[in-house]
N, C-alpha and C positions, 0 to 999 in steps of 0.2 A: 056786191054779192061776194059770199067768202067761199072761197075754192075749198072742194072736198077733199081734194088730195094732200092737203096741207095735214098731218097728226097734229093732235091738240098738245099743246104746251110749246109747241116748236116758236112762238112768239112771245115767250116771256111767262106764259100762264102755267102755273104750279099744278101739278098733276098729280094722282095719287102715287105714281111710282117715284116723282121727283122726293116727295115726303116720306116714303119707304127708303129711299136711299140716303137722304140725310139723316134719318131717324137711326138708321142700322148702322151708320159710319160714327155716331156720337154714340152709341150703346157699345160700339168696338172699342172706343178710346177708352171709354170709363171703363170696361172690363180688362183693358191691357193695363191701364194705371192701377187699378185695384190688385190686378197679379203681381206687377211689379214692385208694389210698396213693401211688403214684407221683405224683399232681396234687399233694397236700396236701404231700407230702415236697418237693416242687419247690419251695414257697415258704420253705423253709428259707433261711438264707445260704449264700452258696457257701463252700468250703473254704478259699479265700483269703482273704475277707471273715473269717472268725474268726479266720484266722491274726494278721489285723491288730488283732483285738479289743483287744488291751492290746499295749505295748511297754515294754521296760525299757531305760533310758539311762543311761551311767556318766558321772556330773557331775564326776568328780575333777578332771580336768583343767581344768575353767573357774574362772579367777581371778574375784577380786570386779571388777564392772563390765564382765566378757564376757558373752556370748550365744551360744546356739547353736540352729539351726533343725534340728527331725527330722520324720520323717514318720509320722503316725498317722491310721489309717483314711482314706487318701488327702488328709490337709490337714496345712498346715506347722502345726508348735506350737512355738512359741518359749519357751525355758528361758532366763531371765536371772538370774544372781545379782547383785542389787543392790549399790550402795555404801551405806554408813550413811546418806550425805545423800540419795539416792533415795530410802530408806525413810523418813526423817523428813519429806521434802518429800510425799511420796504420803500420809502418816499426818495430816499437816497440814491437808491440803485439807478445807474443810468440805463433806460430802454434800449442803447445800442449793444450793451453788455447781454442780452437776453435773446435766447433762441426764439423765443415767441415774444417779441416787443409789446409791451404794454403797461403803461403807468399805472401806479398804484391807486391814484385819484380816480382811476376810470372803473376799477373795480370796487369801488366803494361807495357809499351813500356822501354826499359833501360835508354835512355837517354831522354825519355819524362814523368818522374814519376810524374809530377805535373798533367797530364792527366788521367782521369779514363774513360773509355768509358764500358757502362753494358748493358744490356738488364733488363729493367725497368719492370720485371715480378717476382712478390713475387713467391719462389720455392714451397711455401706450397700450395697453391689452385689458384695461377695463377692472384693475384689481382695486381693493381700497386701502389707499394709503396710511402708514401709522402717524401718531402726532396730536392726535384729538383727545387721547385719554393722558392722565395723568402718569408719566413714567414710560411712555412711549417713546420709540426713537424720533426725533424731528428733522434728522437728517443734517446735512452740513450747512444748511442756510436757517434752522430755525423753525421751519415751517413743517412741511410734512415728509417721507419718506416711504417709497414704495420698495419693500424688501424685494420681490418679486423678481425684477431687474435693474433696480439699483436708481431710481428716478428720486433727484431731490427737489423738493418745491420750497419756496421761500415764504416769508410771513405774510404776503399778499397772494399767496398760492401760484405763484408764477415758476415755470419750470427754470431750473438752473443747471442741473446737471443730470445725465442720462439719457435714456432712449426714447422719454417720453416727447411728443411732438409739439403739443400744445400746453397751453396752462390749464389748470382744473376751472371748469367752468363755473362761471356766476349765473346761478339761477335768476329769474325774475323776482324779484322781491321788493317789498316797502314796509317802513315802520308805521303801522296803525297808530301806536302812541309809543311812548319812551321805552316803554316795557315789552310791548308786544309786535312781533315779526309776521307778517305775512309772505309765506314762498308761494309763488304761483300765480 
């Protein structure tokens, strides 16, 4: 005989109240997620930013000794096709003499040492150094010169003299073909 003092559902039998509690909780969770999604989605990068995530540059027209400036993520990027003398000079520098020690071989692709790709923003205060255009001052080391505070960079984009604490940044890049560089 079943005791009448035991309420229904106390022995594991589901009741209407149990169903309503589970259904209400599930609907509340769905509602909270639907409400939060626009705020979370707003944190994603904008479409125009995603479009600039990578850029492909045709470098077939660059002759040895020439350089171009392209935009990537709103920043100037210097692409220089270095001469054999520039490559030798950059490789010959002892890293112990550099304020921010880094070998030239670590800043270029192994099989493409004549190509140098750098973010063209001075690491001191964010100026754009000179040296990428024909006739620009290239500083004491033949690379780039930031006239704002006198930072001198060599032909590998390494800081050699002046207040800049770091070398010019090397962005992520790869050669898609012999004449096409993808930055980003």
